[in-house]
N, C-alpha and C positions, 0 to 999 in steps of 0.2 A: 444209699441213705446219706442225708446231709449231715455234715459235722455238727455235733451237739444234740442231735435228735436221737431219741431212744425209741426202739421198737417195743411197744408194750406187749406184743404178742409173744415175745421171747420169755417173758416172766422174770422172776427174780433169780439171782445167782448166789452161790455160796462161795465166799473167798477162802481159799486154802493157801495160806502163805507158805513159801518154801521152808521157812524156819520150822513151821509146824510139821510139814510133810517129811522133813529130814530129821526130825527129833527122834530120839530113841524111843520115847513113849509112844509116838504115833506109829512108828514102824513095828512096834511089838504088839499092837492091838490085834485081836482076833478079827476075822471077817465079820462076825456077828456084831462085835462092838463098833466097828466102823459103820455098819448099816444102821445101828441104833443112833450113833452120833449124827449121821446124815439125816435120818428121819427127824431127830430132835431139831436140827437146824431148819428143816422145811416148815416147822411150826412157827417160826418167826415171820411176821407179816409186815414188818416195818414200823409198827406202832405198839407192839406188845412186849417190848423189851422188859425183862424182869418178870414177865408173866408167861414164859414159854414152858409148857408142860408136856410130858409124854409118860403116860402110865405104862406099867408092865403089860396090862391087857391090851392097850392100844398098840404097843410095839409088837406083841404076838400077832394081832390081827393084821396090822399093816405090813409086816415083814415076813409073815409066814414062818415064824420061829416058835419054838416051844417056850413055855413059861420058865423052865429052868435055864434055857439059853438066854432068854431076855434078862432074867435076874442076874446071871453071871456077867452079862454084858454091861449092865448098869454098875455093878460092883467093880468090874475091870476099868471102866471109864473113870469112875471116882478115884480108884487107887492110882491110876496113871496120870491124873492131873486135869480132869475137867473142872474148871472153876465155876463159880456161881453164874457166870454168863454163858456157860456151855461152850467155851472155847478151850481146846486143848492147849495148855501152855507149853512152849518149847523147852 
């Protein structure tokens, strides 16, 4: 692949900064909360910043988790620092 050219077939990427991955908040997340966080990030399409949504029912369906697990995951993410832009703060 030539320098500067992007392969559209590879799709979008989610950036996971080391500061985030090494933060106490990130490392203390449950597996279900990480799955919900990642699913939430897949909802960003490059032009819907500020309008990214994931309902509990959508999380249940997309991730194969129970409603209770989804609800606890959303609460956990909020308690541990997901800000309004859905990025876990270090």
